[in-house]
BAFI-3210 file (N, C-alpha, C; in Angstrom, 3 decimals, decimal comma, padded with zeros to 6 digits):
// residues 245
n [1|2|3|4|5|6|7|8|9|10|11|12|13|14|15|16|17|18|19|20|21|22|23|24|25|26|27|28|29|30|31|32|33|34|35|36|37|38|39|40|41|42|43|44|45|46|47|48|49|50|51|52|53|54|55|56|57|58|59|60|61|62|63|64|65|66|67|68|69|70|71|72|73|74|75|76|77|78|79|80|81|82|83|84|85|86|87|88|89|90|91|92|93|94|95|96|97|98|99|100|101|102|103|104|105|106|107|108|109|110|111|112|113|114|115|116|117|118|119|120|121|122|123|124|125|126|127|128|129|130|131|132|133|134|135|136|137|138|139|140|141|142|143|144|145|146|147|148|149|150|151|152|153|154|155|156|157|158|159|160|161|162|163|164|165|166|167|168|169|170|171|172|173|174|175|176|177|178|179|180|181|182|183|184|185|186|187|188|189|190|191|192|193|194|195|196|197|198|199|200|201|202|203|204|205|206|207|208|209|210|211|212|213|214|215|216|217|218|219|220|221|222|223|224|225|226|227|228|229|230|231|232|233|234|235|236|237|238|239|240|241|242|243|244|245]
n.u [292,641|294,609|296,857|297,150|297,342|299,106|301,093|302,330|303,186|305,095|306,938|307,800|309,040|311,122|312,527|312,083|311,629|308,584|307,218|304,887|301,273|298,030|294,486|291,185|289,547|290,495|290,418|290,662|293,259|294,685|294,360|295,745|298,254|298,972|299,165|301,336|303,334|303,705|304,719|303,519|300,311|298,350|295,732|294,649|295,277|296,546|297,910|299,786|301,306|302,461|304,202|307,445|309,116|308,513|309,526|308,940|305,851|303,189|300,358|297,066|294,421|291,069|290,719|289,465|290,090|292,796|294,472|294,494|295,838|298,295|299,188|299,423|301,498|303,571|304,187|305,604|308,723|310,200|309,357|310,325|309,504|306,596|304,317|301,677|298,320|296,844|293,938|295,880|294,445|291,083|290,813|292,531|293,654|293,933|295,713|297,989|298,573|299,301|301,570|303,273|303,440|304,733|307,196|308,134|308,469|310,583|310,383|309,843|307,210|305,466|303,417|301,469|301,610|301,655|301,770|303,607|305,930|305,872|307,367|307,187|306,558|308,846|310,817|309,721|309,946|312,745|313,243|311,924|313,340|315,836|315,651|315,029|312,502|312,192|310,794|308,069|304,746|302,084|300,205|298,614|296,543|294,450|291,733|289,675|287,791|286,294|286,108|286,397|284,439|285,104|283,223|283,354|283,745|281,333|280,572|281,918|282,614|283,847|284,641|285,697|287,668|289,218|290,206|290,911|291,599|293,503|295,856|296,606|296,765|298,812|300,955|301,210|302,088|304,499|305,870|305,877|305,899|304,342|301,068|299,987|297,419|294,269|291,427|288,501|285,932|282,953|280,714|277,921|278,268|276,456|276,351|277,126|275,617|275,273|275,013|276,747|278,976|281,141|281,672|282,510|285,281|287,048|289,981|291,772|295,006|297,296|300,667|303,495|305,582|304,295|303,183|300,264|297,850|295,806|293,698|291,757|289,075|287,071|284,797|282,497|282,655|281,134|278,201|277,480|276,669|275,250|277,048|278,382|281,458|284,608|287,538|288,974|291,102|294,077|295,746|298,602|300,129|302,617|303,397|305,990|308,147|310,049|309,424|307,305|305,958]
n.v [077,682|079,561|077,931|076,955|079,296|081,055|079,990|077,768|079,038|080,743|078,893|077,708|079,867|080,324|078,011|075,762|072,346|070,687|067,823|066,366|066,404|066,988|067,143|068,155|066,976|064,578|065,056|067,841|068,139|066,763|068,382|070,697|069,614|068,864|071,375|072,478|070,660|068,500|065,480|063,443|062,571|062,408|060,544|061,529|064,154|063,121|060,869|062,149|063,478|061,263|060,398|059,567|061,033|063,597|066,487|069,013|070,311|072,023|073,391|074,091|074,139|074,426|076,042|074,452|071,906|071,883|071,565|068,731|067,704|068,985|067,793|065,180|065,434|066,148|063,785|062,328|061,044|061,907|064,434|067,759|070,380|072,540|074,494|076,401|077,685|080,898|081,506|079,746|077,983|077,520|078,514|080,228|078,601|076,101|076,794|077,471|074,977|073,535|074,983|074,378|071,571|071,312|072,493|070,668|068,430|069,131|070,091|072,572|074,816|076,971|079,845|081,173|084,138|086,268|089,037|090,372|089,803|091,229|093,436|096,209|096,258|095,133|097,041|099,233|098,386|098,385|101,112|102,167|100,900|101,990|104,519|106,685|107,848|108,877|108,833|106,653|107,642|107,234|104,792|103,273|100,987|100,766|099,325|099,259|097,417|094,793|091,554|088,159|085,829|082,632|079,583|077,839|079,476|080,252|078,604|079,306|081,172|083,571|086,080|088,508|089,194|086,866|086,511|088,853|091,004|089,612|089,631|092,352|092,985|091,275|092,416|094,876|093,953|092,842|095,155|096,701|095,106|093,174|094,230|096,161|096,678|096,180|096,966|096,062|096,781|095,772|095,300|094,098|093,279|094,719|093,568|090,926|087,841|085,568|084,557|086,498|088,297|089,995|091,805|094,422|095,839|097,474|098,028|099,112|099,608|099,720|100,150|099,108|100,941|103,297|103,795|104,305|102,592|101,813|099,458|098,965|097,455|097,587|095,964|096,460|098,897|100,715|101,117|099,049|100,060|101,347|104,083|104,560|105,336|104,361|104,142|101,420|099,978|099,057|100,695|102,029|103,800|105,475|107,517|109,499|111,262|112,533|112,156|110,852|107,830]
n.w [076,353|077,218|077,318|074,685|073,172|074,457|076,458|075,102|072,806|073,877|074,906|072,528|071,308|073,069|072,772|074,311|074,819|074,445|075,591|075,956|076,132|077,607|078,042|079,228|077,398|075,033|072,314|072,029|073,033|071,109|068,857|069,618|070,013|067,434|066,244|067,578|067,287|069,156|070,446|072,063|073,198|075,989|077,619|079,973|082,416|084,639|083,635|082,034|083,987|085,199|083,268|082,573|081,006|081,370|083,037|083,989|084,894|083,488|084,525|083,560|084,592|085,989|089,256|091,175|090,462|090,370|092,814|093,423|091,186|091,448|093,820|092,960|091,167|092,882|094,065|092,219|091,321|089,103|088,456|088,572|088,858|089,121|087,369|088,225|087,834|088,664|090,649|093,130|094,717|095,961|098,456|101,105|103,096|101,820|099,776|101,284|102,405|100,082|099,344|101,516|101,309|098,862|099,461|101,358|099,754|098,237|095,714|093,125|093,273|091,455|091,004|088,416|088,432|086,392|085,844|087,435|086,184|083,907|081,546|082,066|084,789|085,887|085,218|086,563|089,229|089,473|089,178|091,403|093,521|093,118|094,119|092,616|092,433|094,892|098,209|098,195|097,860|096,976|095,104|092,268|090,485|087,806|086,201|083,450|081,731|079,760|080,645|079,379|080,733|081,814|081,673|083,884|086,028|087,053|089,098|091,388|094,438|094,187|091,813|090,109|091,972|092,238|089,737|088,298|090,125|091,573|090,109|090,162|092,897|093,582|092,149|093,497|095,954|095,117|094,463|096,851|099,120|101,802|102,674|105,517|106,061|104,513|102,626|101,003|098,732|097,011|094,213|092,254|088,759|086,208|083,658|083,750|083,747|085,379|088,861|091,226|093,461|093,461|091,090|090,237|091,748|094,392|095,998|098,813|099,972|102,667|103,407|105,466|105,058|104,690|102,267|100,359|098,510|095,662|094,123|091,385|089,756|087,151|085,632|084,340|082,832|081,413|079,205|076,331|073,408|070,361|069,143|071,464|072,863|074,160|076,184|076,839|079,271|081,144|083,514|085,300|088,080|089,957|092,582|093,859|096,234|094,756|092,104|089,441|088,179]
ca.u [293,010|295,867|297,925|297,323|297,636|300,132|302,215|303,055|303,876|306,290|307,900|308,383|309,927|312,298|313,219|311,890|310,924|307,341|307,238|303,583|300,138|296,744|293,413|289,985|289,103|291,648|290,290|291,269|294,688|295,250|294,403|296,826|299,501|299,283|299,534|302,639|304,261|303,945|304,698|302,721|299,038|297,870|294,283|294,296|296,417|297,271|298,853|300,887|302,151|303,177|305,120|308,798|309,827|308,108|310,249|308,228|304,431|302,499|298,910|296,109|293,107|290,335|291,304|288,886|290,746|294,252|295,191|294,713|296,865|299,573|299,627|299,826|302,831|304,554|304,522|306,350|310,133|310,786|308,893|311,187|308,848|305,204|303,786|300,221|297,611|296,201|294,440|296,435|293,353|289,880|290,868|293,881|294,149|294,340|296,913|299,125|298,903|300,014|302,910|304,083|303,663|305,724|308,469|308,546|308,848|311,813|310,099|309,456|305,825|305,362|302,094|301,614|301,248|302,529|301,873|304,826|307,037|305,723|308,547|306,953|306,625|310,244|311,511|309,173|310,569|314,113|313,209|311,553|314,416|316,989|315,419|314,820|311,214|312,171|309,898|306,787|303,594|300,779|300,264|297,312|296,331|293,022|291,313|288,343|287,781|285,290|286,768|285,638|284,341|285,005|281,989|283,535|283,770|279,978|280,386|282,784|282,067|284,564|284,756|286,747|288,742|290,096|290,632|291,495|292,245|294,597|297,053|296,959|297,183|300,128|301,938|301,423|302,945|305,811|306,510|305,953|305,892|303,024|300,377|299,610|295,978|293,607|289,974|287,945|284,501|282,563|279,319|277,664|278,425|275,181|276,418|277,360|274,270|275,212|275,055|278,083|278,967|282,293|281,898|283,354|285,997|287,977|290,783|292,732|296,053|298,269|301,897|304,273|306,405|303,442|302,571|298,838|297,668|294,443|293,536|290,390|288,715|285,747|284,520|281,356|283,327|280,167|277,299|277,973|275,549|275,636|277,426|279,131|282,898|285,273|288,944|289,228|292,533|294,635|296,815|299,217|300,793|303,277|303,817|307,027|308,493|310,946|308,981|306,116|306,099]
ca.v [078,865|080,163|077,028|076,869|080,603|081,809|079,240|076,985|079,986|081,219|077,787|077,538|080,998|080,161|076,786|074,741|071,187|070,225|066,419|065,728|067,290|066,379|068,121|067,507|066,122|064,203|065,699|069,182|067,977|066,336|069,543|071,584|068,875|068,954|072,745|072,814|069,540|067,780|064,092|062,531|063,080|061,489|060,549|062,299|064,888|062,226|060,064|063,036|063,709|060,020|060,160|059,789|061,975|064,943|066,976|070,204|070,269|073,301|073,129|075,158|073,603|075,262|075,975|073,398|070,664|072,047|071,022|067,280|067,491|069,402|066,776|064,001|065,745|066,194|062,400|061,693|061,318|062,540|065,823|068,704|071,674|072,672|075,836|076,380|078,927|081,592|081,328|078,427|077,170|078,314|079,074|080,512|077,413|075,076|077,322|077,349|073,550|073,181|075,571|073,630|070,250|071,438|072,740|069,417|067,508|069,590|070,500|073,980|075,125|078,412|080,260|082,026|085,548|086,735|090,489|090,862|089,561|092,141|094,284|097,491|096,086|094,898|098,316|100,046|097,902|098,865|102,568|102,399|100,473|102,892|105,763|107,778|108,498|109,326|108,027|106,459|108,170|106,658|103,972|102,786|100,217|100,860|098,542|099,485|096,510|093,734|090,258|086,975|084,939|081,223|079,021|077,200|080,498|080,412|077,733|079,745|082,267|084,793|086,282|089,453|089,137|085,709|086,438|090,107|091,669|088,780|090,089|093,704|092,899|090,638|093,400|095,830|093,252|092,729|096,467|097,370|094,148|092,816|095,357|096,065|096,870|096,155|097,069|095,845|096,962|095,165|095,342|093,253|093,839|094,605|092,821|089,505|087,302|084,566|085,140|086,836|089,448|090,855|092,152|095,617|095,801|098,541|097,658|100,100|098,946|100,535|099,373|099,587|102,088|104,473|103,834|104,032|102,090|101,485|098,538|099,126|096,599|097,943|095,097|097,024|099,750|101,446|100,351|098,784|100,336|102,129|105,474|104,675|105,216|104,217|103,774|100,348|099,995|098,805|101,667|102,095|105,049|105,513|108,885|109,602|112,632|113,130|111,946|110,050|106,857]
ca.w [075,542|077,650|076,979|073,215|072,574|075,165|077,036|074,100|071,901|074,597|074,968|071,196|071,050|073,919|072,428|075,335|074,248|075,099|075,232|076,077|076,448|077,922|078,315|079,737|076,316|074,237|071,000|072,156|073,197|069,821|067,968|070,045|069,783|066,009|065,956|068,154|067,054|070,402|070,013|072,880|073,738|076,995|077,789|081,172|082,986|085,557|082,829|081,634|085,166|085,447|082,171|083,085|080,131|081,781|084,215|084,493|084,550|083,395|084,733|083,216|084,931|086,948|090,574|092,007|090,050|090,364|093,967|093,282|090,160|092,051|094,799|092,193|090,602|093,962|094,414|091,138|091,480|087,923|088,331|089,291|089,133|088,681|087,155|088,439|087,510|089,762|092,018|093,403|095,261|096,216|099,809|101,593|103,841|100,835|099,100|102,236|102,485|098,859|099,446|102,491|100,789|097,815|100,130|101,991|098,710|097,599|094,330|092,934|092,914|091,089|090,569|087,248|088,659|085,286|085,705|088,099|085,255|082,761|081,432|082,703|086,234|086,236|085,181|087,657|090,468|089,480|089,405|092,808|094,389|092,918|094,832|091,651|092,696|096,274|099,016|097,501|098,608|096,505|093,884|091,855|089,250|087,493|085,059|082,912|080,592|079,870|080,458|078,962|081,878|081,484|082,229|085,195|087,086|087,585|090,264|092,483|095,232|093,855|090,372|089,751|092,954|092,032|088,335|087,869|091,266|092,036|089,424|090,582|094,299|093,597|091,704|094,581|096,960|094,494|094,491|098,157|100,208|102,324|103,302|106,924|106,099|103,227|102,634|099,643|098,497|095,765|093,812|091,091|087,426|085,513|082,408|084,031|083,929|086,437|090,200|091,753|094,363|093,232|089,695|090,299|093,028|094,726|097,162|099,315|100,760|103,390|103,609|106,610|104,680|104,578|100,933|100,212|097,144|095,232|093,007|090,956|088,642|086,668|084,487|083,634|081,843|080,603|078,352|074,980|072,525|069,194|069,415|072,707|072,692|075,447|076,174|077,767|079,557|082,472|083,736|086,618|088,394|091,236|092,951|094,883|096,638|093,774|090,733|089,173|087,105]
c.u [294,376|297,050|298,199|297,813|298,830|301,323|303,022|303,776|305,157|307,363|308,590|309,366|311,228|313,094|313,106|311,131|309,707|307,151|305,859|302,519|298,925|295,777|292,236|289,339|290,313|291,593|290,927|292,757|295,343|295,356|295,567|298,188|299,950|299,792|300,963|303,616|304,676|303,710|303,689|301,451|298,504|296,356|293,838|295,515|297,215|298,296|300,037|301,845|302,984|304,185|306,519|309,610|309,526|308,870|309,575|306,791|303,856|300,982|298,086|294,695|292,399|290,825|290,662|289,530|292,270|294,959|295,472|295,809|298,253|300,094|300,070|301,242|303,905|305,001|305,443|307,826|310,769|310,368|309,775|310,479|307,452|304,890|302,278|299,615|297,114|294,697|294,916|295,379|292,192|289,788|292,312|294,478|294,665|295,628|298,138|299,542|299,712|301,427|303,809|304,395|304,730|307,125|309,022|309,054|310,184|311,628|309,681|307,979|305,722|303,958|302,248|301,026|302,054|302,680|303,140|306,042|306,912|306,925|308,375|307,032|308,066|311,040|311,028|309,816|312,016|314,172|312,900|312,726|315,670|316,870|315,141|313,521|311,157|311,337|308,569|305,636|302,317|301,016|298,854|297,421|294,836|292,741|289,877|288,277|286,769|285,965|285,813|285,609|284,206|283,849|282,174|283,537|282,381|279,748|281,145|282,132|282,817|284,740|285,918|287,921|289,751|290,674|291,280|292,266|293,492|295,920|297,522|297,419|298,544|301,213|302,238|302,278|304,363|306,584|306,804|305,967|304,476|302,357|300,072|298,066|295,408|292,097|289,475|286,438|284,140|281,062|279,147|277,893|277,098|275,207|276,561|276,060|274,195|275,439|276,503|277,947|280,048|282,573|282,866|283,978|286,940|288,667|291,714|293,715|296,942|299,475|302,675|305,121|305,638|302,780|301,076|298,604|296,211|294,482|292,063|290,144|287,269|285,453|283,213|281,824|282,321|279,292|277,923|276,775|276,037|275,927|278,229|280,613|283,564|286,721|289,170|290,734|292,809|295,842|297,412|299,937|301,412|303,802|304,853|307,307|309,407|310,478|307,787|306,435|304,731]
c.v [079,396|079,268|077,063|078,217|081,341|080,989|078,512|077,883|080,489|080,135|077,578|078,639|080,862|078,893|075,693|073,553|070,777|068,768|065,765|066,768|066,440|067,486|067,395|066,633|065,833|064,839|067,070|069,090|067,595|067,500|070,468|070,921|068,971|070,352|073,058|071,678|068,843|066,298|063,236|063,228|062,043|061,631|061,446|063,099|064,034|061,374|060,915|063,236|062,453|059,668|060,534|060,730|063,422|065,325|068,202|070,141|071,680|073,015|074,324|074,612|074,497|075,039|074,926|072,039|070,704|071,415|069,512|066,970|067,893|068,306|065,511|064,223|065,730|064,797|061,737|062,045|062,060|063,991|066,720|069,986|071,687|074,136|075,740|077,710|079,612|081,520|079,896|077,472|078,089|078,849|079,301|079,281|076,367|075,526|077,184|075,883|073,113|073,740|074,750|072,219|070,264|071,647|071,466|068,414|067,877|070,017|071,967|074,034|076,601|078,704|081,303|083,437|086,367|088,264|091,002|090,641|090,404|093,109|095,624|097,380|095,843|096,204|099,228|099,658|098,411|100,365|102,887|102,078|101,337|104,188|106,926|108,527|109,068|108,363|107,891|106,840|107,418|105,848|103,515|101,940|100,266|100,171|098,895|098,652|095,405|092,389|089,216|085,995|083,495|080,585|078,422|078,193|080,684|079,627|078,215|080,914|083,570|084,880|087,206|089,380|088,034|085,658|087,705|090,792|090,918|089,194|091,432|093,737|092,264|091,616|094,416|095,223|093,105|094,054|096,954|096,404|093,854|093,991|095,092|096,173|096,841|096,162|096,923|096,020|096,387|095,477|094,445|094,013|093,651|093,720|091,316|088,864|086,276|085,248|085,335|088,007|090,472|091,056|093,338|095,680|096,974|098,146|098,781|099,392|099,981|099,644|099,953|100,794|103,392|104,621|103,484|103,664|101,707|100,502|098,571|098,251|096,875|097,103|095,509|097,908|100,424|100,566|100,101|098,900|101,240|103,588|105,659|104,443|105,203|103,806|102,684|100,198|099,389|099,737|101,534|103,405|104,939|106,913|108,834|111,044|113,315|112,945|111,023|109,085|106,318]
c.w [075,922|077,299|075,476|072,627|073,211|075,616|075,978|073,083|072,563|074,662|073,612|070,903|071,868|073,575|073,461|074,732|075,080|074,653|075,255|076,434|076,789|078,183|078,910|078,681|075,408|072,858|071,007|072,247|071,881|068,855|068,319|069,808|068,323|065,651|066,423|068,089|068,348|070,156|070,752|073,408|074,731|077,134|078,939|081,632|083,942|084,822|082,393|082,796|085,458|084,368|082,594|082,209|080,550|083,070|084,825|083,994|084,556|083,424|084,360|083,386|085,922|088,380|091,506|091,674|090,244|091,580|093,870|092,262|090,681|092,988|094,075|091,624|091,674|094,358|093,382|091,244|090,291|087,736|089,192|089,678|088,537|088,511|087,245|088,067|088,765|089,565|092,250|093,900|095,518|097,651|100,198|102,293|102,874|100,117|099,997|102,356|101,256|098,888|100,350|101,976|099,679|098,433|100,751|100,958|098,050|096,150|094,279|092,533|092,680|090,596|089,477|087,474|087,649|085,221|086,377|087,226|083,994|082,743|082,160|084,226|086,674|086,237|086,294|088,989|090,583|089,770|090,872|093,730|094,260|093,680|093,925|091,884|094,105|097,130|098,311|098,421|098,262|095,256|093,532|090,572|088,985|086,169|084,678|081,614|080,848|079,617|079,858|080,133|081,393|082,258|083,615|086,346|087,710|088,868|091,512|093,218|095,037|092,347|090,027|090,715|092,625|090,615|087,801|089,024|091,703|091,373|090,014|092,041|094,407|093,172|092,796|095,682|096,428|094,626|095,913|099,342|100,687|102,976|104,770|107,082|104,699|103,412|101,214|099,658|097,122|095,472|092,574|089,805|086,688|084,288|082,644|084,477|085,069|087,811|090,665|092,680|094,048|091,738|089,607|091,693|093,194|096,035|097,552|100,243|101,440|103,735|104,782|106,304|104,632|103,220|101,030|098,756|096,909|094,052|092,623|089,711|088,243|085,425|083,752|082,498|080,901|079,713|076,981|074,039|071,402|069,586|070,683|072,423|074,068|075,224|077,214|078,014|080,941|082,605|085,125|086,806|089,786|091,470|094,060|095,221|095,641|092,327|090,658|088,034|086,728]
res [x|x|x|x|x|x|x|x|x|x|x|x|x|x|x|x|x|x|x|x|x|x|x|x|x|x|x|x|x|x|x|x|x|x|x|x|x|x|x|x|x|x|x|x|x|x|x|x|x|x|x|x|x|x|x|x|x|x|x|x|x|x|x|x|x|x|x|x|x|x|x|x|x|x|x|x|x|x|x|x|x|x|x|x|x|x|x|x|x|x|x|x|x|x|x|x|x|x|x|x|x|x|x|x|x|x|x|x|x|x|x|x|x|x|x|x|x|x|x|x|x|x|x|x|x|x|x|x|x|x|x|x|x|x|x|x|x|x|x|x|x|x|x|x|x|x|x|x|x|x|x|x|x|x|x|x|x|x|x|x|x|x|x|x|x|x|x|x|x|x|x|x|x|x|x|x|x|x|x|x|x|x|x|x|x|x|x|x|x|x|x|x|x|x|x|x|x|x|x|x|x|x|x|x|x|x|x|x|x|x|x|x|x|x|x|x|x|x|x|x|x|x|x|x|x|x|x|x|x|x|x|x|x|x|x|x|x|x|x|x|x|x|x|x|x]
***
């Protein structure tokens, strides 16, 4: 979905030529190729990676499958860069290994932490760095929305943390650097039927500068029944000694 609806639309708008596509099923790849006028459809992602016409690989595969595809791409002399999805891997150790292997290969490995590239986040970063808000005291990102959980997520030991919180925590690091302390509390989401532990999550971060920040992901967001009204949203706020954004 993200490739067909988002990435390829962005590439078309930017004028970037997409030379080949592959998917877990060739039928799906053929449908998307027809929609976006992509000339070559490969049987497997490995074949696409081995295609000498491909210079940059955009991977949109589940995180348990992604590391092997990244490593395959790092071995190809014609591949210059790889765009991977978040989370990069299912463990920190594996993610660090992939980072180091990419650096050793001389290729670019970028993780699609796209929220830090949102226009509002870019402008917010400029405002903070300019000193217009003074010293930053407190920041928060709060989400009250019901996501669509993809079926492959049922097999993992993390849910909201690896799919929603990962964006918000990354943005806070983009704005304020690495935290010196982080505490996260979780509970199950009553609406999500498969087993999980982190449906609703609240993370508190303390940064060396003194900034205190909160990242809240409420995927319950209230009951859905006749007569119930709600304002689903993802909001952010930054408080400084001279102003608020």
